[in-house]
Every structure is written in C-alpha cells, then in structure tokens.
N, C-alpha and C positions, 0 to 999 in steps of 0.2 A: 302270478296273479291269485290272490285271495279268495276264498268262497264268496265272501259278500260282495266281491268286484262280479264275479260270474251271476250272483244272482241280479242284480241291477243292469249289466251289461246288455240284456236283450229287452229290457222294458223300455218304453217309450219316454223320451226325454223332454221337458220343458225348459226353455232357454232362460235358466236361471245364471246368474254371474257373480263368481268365479266358477262356480261348480254348477254344473246341471242337476237339475231337478228330477229324478226317475219316479214315474205312476206304477204302481206295484199292483199284482192282486192280492188277494186276501192270503194265499198260500206262500207267495213270495214275502209278503210283509210279515207273516208269523217265522218263515224260516229264518229271514234275516234278525229279526229279533233274536234268536237263539246262537247268534254266531258271538263270539267274542269282541263285541265292539265297546265303545265309549259312547253312551247316548248322551248327546250334548244340551238337547232341549226336544219338546213336543207341542205342539199348539195345532189350530185349525183354521178354518173358515166356514162360509155357511155350506159347502158341499165337500171338503175335503179334510183330512188330518194329516197331519205333516210331522215327520221326523227328521231330525239331523244327528248323524252320527262320525265320529271320528274312527278311521279304518286305517292306524298308523299314521301315517304323513297325510293320508286323504281325507278331506272331507266330503261326507254322502248325506245330502239330502233326499230325502225319500215321501212320496205321499200315497194315500189309500183314500177311495172313496168309500164311505160306511154303507154297510147293508142294512137299510132298515133303523138307520140311527146307531147301528152298533158296529164294532171293529175290533179287531182281537187286541187284546191287552198287552202292553210291554211290560208292565209292571213285574210279573212272574220272572222275568229273565232279567230285568234293570230296575232293581228297587227305586233309584232316582227317579222313574216316570211317575210313580205315584201320587205325585203333587200334580204333575203335568197333567194325568188324565182327570184327576178331580177339576182341574181348572177347565179342562176341555169341556167338562160334563155341565160345568155351571154358567159359561158363557156362549157356549157354541150348541149346547144339549146330546152332542155326539157321545154314546155310553163305551167305556172300554169292558168289550166281554171278557169276563174271569179276572177284571180288575177291581181297584178299590172305586165302589160308588159312593163314597161320601161326598158330602158338599166341601167346599175349600174356601173361596171368595164369597159365595153366596149364603148369608147370615138369616134369608127369611125376609129382608127390608126392603128388598128392591121392589119398583113397579111392576118388574115382569120378570118371569125365569128365563133361563136361556135368551139373553138380549140381544147377542150378536147372530143368533139363529135368523133361516129366513122368515120365519113365524115366531117371533116371542110367545112365550106362555104366559097364562094367568099369574097374579102375584102366588107365590107359595105361601103354605102356613108358616107364622113365623115361628123358628127354633131358638127359643131364648132361655137358658144360656144352650150355647153351643152343643151339640151331641159327641159326646167321646165312649172310647170301649167303656162296658160295664166292669166293675168290679168282683170278680171270680170267686173272691174267698172273702170272708167275713174278719178276717185278720187284718185284710188290706184295707187302706184308706186311700181317699183322693186328697189332693193338695194344690188348689188352683191358684195358679201365678198371673197376674194380669186379667184383662187387657190394661186396666186403669193400676197405675202405681204411682209410688211418692218420687219426686222430682219430674224432670224433663226427659221423656225419652219416647220410642216409636212404641205403639200400641200393639201387642201380641197376646194370646193367652197360651200360656205352657200349663199343661194340667200332668201333675206327677202323681204316678200309685206308688204308694208305700209300704213297706213291711218295716213297722216301726221307723228309724232314721234312715232306712237303706232304700233308694229308688229301684223298684221293680221293672217299671214303664215309664217312657215320658212321651206325651201326646203335644203337638203345638198346633195350632190355629191363627192364622194369618187372616186378612182381609177387614180389619178393622178401619184400613186407610185406604180402602180401595177408591181408585181416582176416576175410574172410567177411563184410562189412557188410550185404550185401542180406537174408543170411538170419538177420544178428541183428535186423534193426529189424522183419523180418517179424513179424504176429500179436502185436504190441505196442501199447499205446496211444500217440499221438503224444508225449504229454510224456515216456513212459518212452524211447521211440526218438530223442527230442532229444538225449539224451546222447551217441548214436552219431555224429549228424550233427555235433556240436561237436566230434569227436574224429577226424574224418576227417582234417582239414590244420592243424597248427599255426598255420600261416599266415595261416589263414582260419576259424578258429575262429568269429567273430560272424556273418562273411558265409556260412557254410555256415550257420549256426544260423538265420539271418535268411532264408535261401533255404527251407529247409526249413519253418520255421514260416509263413510267406505260401504255399506249398504247402498245407499243413494248413488253414490258416484259408481258403484259396480252395475248398477241397474242401467245407469245413463252412459255406459262407457267412457266416462272423463276421470281426470286424477287431478287431484289436489297438487299445485306448484310446488316445487322444493323448497323453498322457505316456509311456506304453511305446512307441509309436511315435517320439516325440522321441529317448527315450534309445538306441534301437537303431540310429538315425542318427549319433546324437552317437558310440556305440560304433564303427561302420563307419568313420568318419572317424580315430579314433584308431588303431584296427587298422591302417588303411592306412599312416599315418603311422610306427606303430612297424615295420612290416613293411618301408617304402622303406627308413629309416635302417639295419636290420639290412642289407638287401642292399647299400647304398652300402659301408657298413663292410667288407662282406666284398670287395667289388668293390676297393675301395682298398689294403685288406691285400694282395690277390693281385698287384695293380699296383703295390707298394711304397711307396704314400704311408702313413706313418705319422701323418700330421698329420690327413688326412681321415679314417683309419680311426678314430681316435681321437675326433676329433669327432663322428662319428656314431656310435659305441657309446656315448659318455657321455650324448648327447640320448636315444638310444633307453632306455638302463638307467634314467633320471631319469623317463622316460614310461612304463614299466613299472611303475616304483614306485609311481607316480600312479595307474595303472590299478588296482593291487592295494588299493590304498589307497580310491579311490573305488567298485570293483565287486567287490572281496573276492578277485580271481584276476589274475595278470599277462597272462593271454591271455583273460580277462573268460570264463572256461568257466564254462556252463550258466547264466548271465544270461538270456538269451534263451530264449525257450520259448514252444511254439504258443500262440496266446492273449494274449501279451504278455512280459512280464517277471519274472523269478522274485523279483526283491528291489528295491528301489528303491536310486537311488545315494547314496554318502554324502556330506552335505551337505560336511562339511571337505574331503573329498576333492576334488568338485567345484570348491571354493575355490583348493585347490592346483593343480588342473589348469590353471586359466587362468594361472599362473607358470609353469609346465612349457611349455606350449603357447606362452607370451610368448617363452620362453629358444629354444624350436626357430624361429620367427620370426625372430629376431636372427641364429641359427645360418646358415640357410641361404643367405644373401648370400655368407657365407664359403666355405660349401662349393662354392656354384656357383661360384666364381672358381676355387678348386682343381681342380674337374672340368673347368672351361672354359679353362684355360691350364696353360701350364709342362707339367712332367714329365709329371704324372699325365693331363694331356689328349692329350699326345703318345703314352702308352703305350698308351691306349684307341681313340686314332683307328684307323679303318680295320679294328679287331678285330671277327672275327664280323660283317662287313657284308653285309646281306640286304635284303629287301623292307622291313624294319621299323628299318633303318637300323644303326650301328655299336653298339659297347658305348659309346663316348662319349655318343652321342644317346640310349641305353637311361638311361644316369646321368642325364641331363638332364632327361629325361621325369619321372623318379622324383623330382627336386628340384622339379620344378612341381606337381607331386602333390603333394609334402608342403606345398607352400605354400598350394596350393588348400584341402586338407584342415584345416590347421591354420586357417586363416583362416573357415571353415565351420563348425568346431567350438567356437572361440572364440564365434561369433556364436549358436550352438544353447544354449551354457552361459549367457548373459545373458539367454534368453527360451523357458528350460525351462515348458511348460504343468503345472499340478498337476493332480491326479485320479489315479482307479483307475490300477492296473500291469497287471492281467490280465480276460479275461473267461473264463466257462465255457466249456467244449468240448461241444456235444451228440453223444450216439453214435450219429453218423448216418454212412450211406455215400457216397460220391463219390469224384471225383476233381481232382487239383488240380495247378498249375504254379505255382514261386515263383522268384524271381531276386533276386541281390543282387549287387552291384559290389564287389569283392575287391580288393587290391594286385595280384596277377596278372591279373585280367580278370573276367569275368561267371560268375557260380555260379548254375547251374537246379538245381532239384531238381523232381523228377514222383513222385508218389506216388497209390495208389488205397486207399481206406477201405472197408471192409464192417463196418459197424455200429461203427464209431469206433475199429478195429484195423486195422492195415496189413496191405492184402494183397499189395501190391507197392511196389516205391520204387526209384528210381535218382537217384543225384545226379553232376551232372557238374560236374568242378572244371577250371580252367582249364590244366591240364597236358596235357588233350587237344588244345589247340590249341599249347603252348609247345614242348612235345619236338620235333614234327615242324618247327617252324620253326627249332630249334637244331639239328637233324640239316642243316636246308638250309643254315646259316649257319657250320657247321662245315667243311663242303666248300671245298674250294681254301684253306685256312686251314693255317699253320704248326701243327703236333702240339704245339708248347710253350705254344699259345695255349688247347689247348683246355680247359682247366680256368678258365681267366679267360672264355672265351666263355659257357660252361656258367653260371657265375655271373653274369653280366651279364644272362641272361634269369631269373634267380630260378627256376631249375628246381625247381618241387614234384612228388614222388613219392608221398607217403603218400595223397592225394586221388585218386589214380588206382589204387592197389591196394585194389581195394575185396575 
C-alpha cells in the first residue's frame, strides 16, 4: 500500500462511483499534496474543495472543507494546480493559502464576484487590461498577443516578456469566452446537460460527451449497451485522427510546408465528410448521450469510412517522411523544446497516434456488435466520475445528481495541463517562434473557459 493510500484509508468516504471520494482533514490534505501523485483536476462546490489524483493505476478523489474560505494550496507541490486554484477563487471564492491568488476567468466584468458561492459578492472593480507580472528590468519589454487577432481563432491573451528577441517569460490569460457552463448544466437532466458537454470544445466533442456520459452512468449504476459502447469507441478514434490531422496541417502551414499542409488538410476534410455521412455531423455532435448513443451509424457511411481510413493509412508514411527529414523537420527541430520534447517530436507523436487510431478504427468497423443503442436512466441521486482519452489528453468529468437532476458538475479539459507546459516551452525561445510553438501544442481554449 502506498503512503497516499494510507492517508485516505481512514478518512470518511462519500459513495462516488467508480472511486469513493474521501473527506480529508487539513493535515491530511496537505500531506497528500506532498506525495508523488499526478494531479488530474481540482474544483469546488459551495462548501468543499475537491481534488482528483492518480496514484499509479488508482484514481483518488479527495475533498476538504475550507476554514474561513481558505484551504492549503496544492500548487507549491503540483504546479498544474495553479490555474485550478485561480478558477476556484473566481467561481466559488475559496482561497488557496500559499498559492496563486490571481484572477483567471473573472476579468472584472461579471455582475457578481464568486458567482457559484453561497453568497455571491458585489461586482468587482474592472481590471482592463488583465493584470500580468510586472517587468523588473528596464531592458525587458512586454509583447502582448491577443485576445483579438487576425483570422478566425479562439480568444486568449499571451503576454511575452522579452529580452531583445528572446522570451524570458510567458504568461497566458483565458476566460474571454467564458460560458457559465457549470451554471447552465445545473438543475437539468443528464440528457439535456449532455448538449452542453458536447459543446465544451470542438476538438473534443466526442471525448467530452463520453466522459460526461460515463460519469452519469457511474452515478446511476447503469451501463451503455455493447453496440453503443463500440460506436463510442469508434467515434473516439475517428475524432482523434481528425484533430491530429488538423493540428499537423496548422503546424506545417506555419512552418512553410505547403505539401504537408495540403496533404493533412485533404485527409482531414475527407474524414470530416465521412463523419457527417456516418453520424450526421462533422464533429459527431450530440450522438453520444448518457445511457448510450442517440442514433445508429449510417450503414453506407460506415462502408465509406473504411475507404477514407485506408487513404489516411496510405498517407501517414508520406507525412512521416515530410516531418522527419528535409526543410520541415529542420524548421521544427529544437523549437519549443521542453520536458515533452520539441515541435518535431510532438508532430511525430501525432503521426504515431494517427496510425494507431486509424488501425483501431478499421478493426472496429469489421466487428461492430448488434443490439440496442441506449438504456433508460433512473431518476436517482448519486455521484460519479467519467474519463475519455482525447487527442489533447485525458478528459475527466465529475457530477453529483439529485433525483436525476444535476446538482453540481465539473469538466476537466486537457488544456489545464497544456497551457502551463506551453508557457514553460516558450521561455528561452525566439519570439518569432511563439505562434509556431503554441500551434505545436494544439492549445485548446474553449474547454477551459467554463
């Protein structure tokens, strides 16, 4: 038994499925934070702050009740907790003692501060432009990128501190497309709330929908039928392939390779058309619902999908060669180098993932089970956690149900991990490579703008 397991073993547990949620004391919370665990998410409700850890193969949800609105910060031990703590402060008003107390989603324009707390506060003073760390040296300068820029894209602000053309520090600020999604999903049935989950992030429509559906099914102790489960898995593979192709095309275009950009774009467009023919929507929106899927896949579309995926498989070696050698590889090598590798390694990882997902999707197409597509959902109370792998990383959803209606919910998008990684990768790089570095991470925005 690990030390983390020993810490939570004696703590009272809430019936959260499939992993019980343990209620910790302040000391236990702080001690657990010092253990070598992976922090997956942190969020809150009106009376408690929650954290979700991975301990080896185990998932460990824990909670604490803040003392006079304060709780021990996780960010000194888990840097990825910094953005979670800022979000908890903005939405619920709980403060991380010893952590980052800066705003994240709240830009000073909401009607109330801490809107999800028991007693929302008055409207705060407007902070425009957003506050960033000051420049400590007269030789340094700030270069603001966004939130409004040329073309069509998600709104974010990236503030670079420069010494000449070298990036000394990178700071990001999101929240420009804040949707109030946690309030919109509350007091709704899971089937209705699933529409909001599907619209959290266009690059993870299926993954967010499946994570939400699995959390609901866990809370209600139901399972999707075998055919629905197989269709969900198939859609996950296809979504990841399409997203990776899109990312590769964007990076190739920024790096000046029209050949790689065109090849990626053509395959992605054919795949999106196939998805629309098979599932009724290019992003497969609203196909996954709690309890199963809303409709069966079109038989002709499934047949055509085999041809589309065969073409993708044939194109992967060509793209792999373009990204591994020549001018494109030279342009990406060493760009945005960090613990996760440089831009060229991130592109090669996407190509490997495309190959695996495409082969897995083809295998599923040859052996889809028959049977019902959905099961009825009982109007029960419960709490559940669901997970799904997206092209960006793991997506996690937690929810609490009260007689079949959502009482509280939190979706964890991979962007919570990727933005801090990108900030670290930007430091020390040339400012002219900033956009290319960000593209190489495929930074999502919408899924974090809750």
